[in-house]
N, C-alpha and C positions, 0 to 999 in steps of 0.2 A: 633212776636217771644216774648214769656215770658223773664222775668228777669234771670230767673235759668238756660234759653236756649243759650244766650250770652253769659254768664258769664261759663258755661261748653264748649261751643265753643273756647274761648279766652284761656281758663286752655287746650284743647288739642292743639290748636295752639300753643303754650306756650313750651309744653311738643313735641310736634314734633320737631320746631326749636331745642328746646336742643339736640335731638336723634338726629337730623342730623347734628348740632354742633361739638358735639363728634364724630361721626365715621370721619366727615373730618379730626378734630384734629389726630383719630387716623391713620388714612391715611398717613398721612403728620409728625407724629413721626419717626427717623431714626428705623429701624428694628436692632437690634443684633443678628448675624448668630451665630448657635452654631455648631462652629468647629467638633464637632461628627455628625454632620446632614450634613454637609457640606464638600462631599467627593473629591469637586475639592481642594478648601485650604490645604486639608490633603495633595492630592499627589502634587501639588505647592511644598508645608513643606518637603515632601519628598524628592523631585528632588531638592529643594536648600540643603537639606543637604549631598545631593551624590555631589552636585556641589562643596562644600565646604568644604566636608571631605579631611582631612588630607594628609592620602595615595591614592594616585593611583593605582589602583587594575584591573584586568578584568572585576570584576565587578561593577565599577565605570566609567569604560573606560577614556578615555583620549581627549576631543576637545579642543584644544588651541582656535578655533576661538571662540564657546562657552564661553568660559571662558572670553576674551575678550569682550563680547557684556554685561556684567554686570559694564563697564567701570570703573574700581578697580582697583587698584591697582594689582599686580600679582608677586607673587615671587616661584618660585616651586624649590626645593632645587633637584637634579638631586644627586645621589648618591648609596655605595654600604653600606648593613651593614659589609662588612668585613672592609672599611677604618675607621680609627680613626678619623680623622677629620669632616667626616658625624657624624658618632656618637656621637661626644661632641656636634655637635651644633641642632642634633634631640631636646633634650629639648627645645632650644629656638626657634627651629622651631612649634613644639607641641604650648609651649605657647602663640606664636603670631598666629597661625591659632586658637588658643580659644579665646583671646582679641578681634583681629582684626575681626571675623566672620561676613561678609556681610558689611563690609568696607575696605579689603583686600582679596583677594586670598594667600592665604598658603598651597603650598602643598611639599609633599616628593614622589618626584618618584624613585622606586628602582630598580636603572639598572640591577642587576643583575635580576630581576625575570622577570619585566614587559618594557623590553628594545624592543619589538614589537611594543610596544602600538605609541611608538616614530615615526612620520611617515616620520620627516625630516633630509634630509642627511645632511642640513647645519651645524646642529649640532654632533659634535661626543662625546659621553664619552665614559670616562673608569670608574675606580675603585673610582676614587677620585672626593670630593667633586664639584659642580657646580652647581650658581644659574642660573636659569635664568630672568632677569629681565624687566616686562612689564609696562610702564607708565597707568594711567587711562583713560587714549584716546585711548591705543593700539600700541601706539608707543613703539620702543623699548627704554630705560632706557637708556640718553645719557648724562647727567650732571656729571663732571670732568671726564671723563674716562681718566684713564692711566693704562698704561699696565704694570707698575714699580705696580701697586696695586692688579692687576689681575685681572682689567675688561679686555674683548675682547667685538671690534667689529666685528658683522659674519657678512658680506654682501653677496648678490647675487650674478649669473655671471656679472649682468650689474651695479655692482658697489653699489647698493641701501641696504642700513642698515637695514637686517632686524630681527635682534638680541643683545642684548647687555647680555653679559655672567660674569659672576667670578666665576674665578677658585680657590679655596680654602675656607680659615676661614671669615667667615665674625661674631663680637659676635653680643649680641641682639642690643644693644643701633646701631649698624651699621646698624642691618636691619630696624632699627626705623627709622633711619635717611633717610636715602634711602626710604622706603615707605613712610615718609613723604612727600619726592621730588618728587617722580613717582604718585602721589594723585593730584598734582598743573597741 
């Protein structure tokens, strides 16, 4: 083989190694997924938006076990648009829903329109404001419970603590303190 032939083979071998190296590097790079092309991520995002939507409606439905599966604190405001306390709390509930989205589930349940979506007879609601409080582990809130402060433990027929509710008004700061305690 001539000197030119050997040099040509060496150059081709180097080029081949460079091409193979480039292919390996490109395949090991993390790929960025375009959300417009990825239907799965879009549908999950939409599903989460429904789960974290403020108002419980026929279209969003209501599945407490599904909400508990997120393993974050849950505060559900039961009430009627006809109740002054409930409506005075609405701006705070809306603010918490926006601020804590993904960190806590904050919902408003209109008992006048959607009472049929609640399928547990242990909680009876009227037109007055009431909050259902659930810890991030899915257990009922159980810190400093006092009937004087409006908290009620709801137990099943076996005496097991199933829910904690609060009747009446809670300020924005009080709700933040409770949510912080429920996150632990």
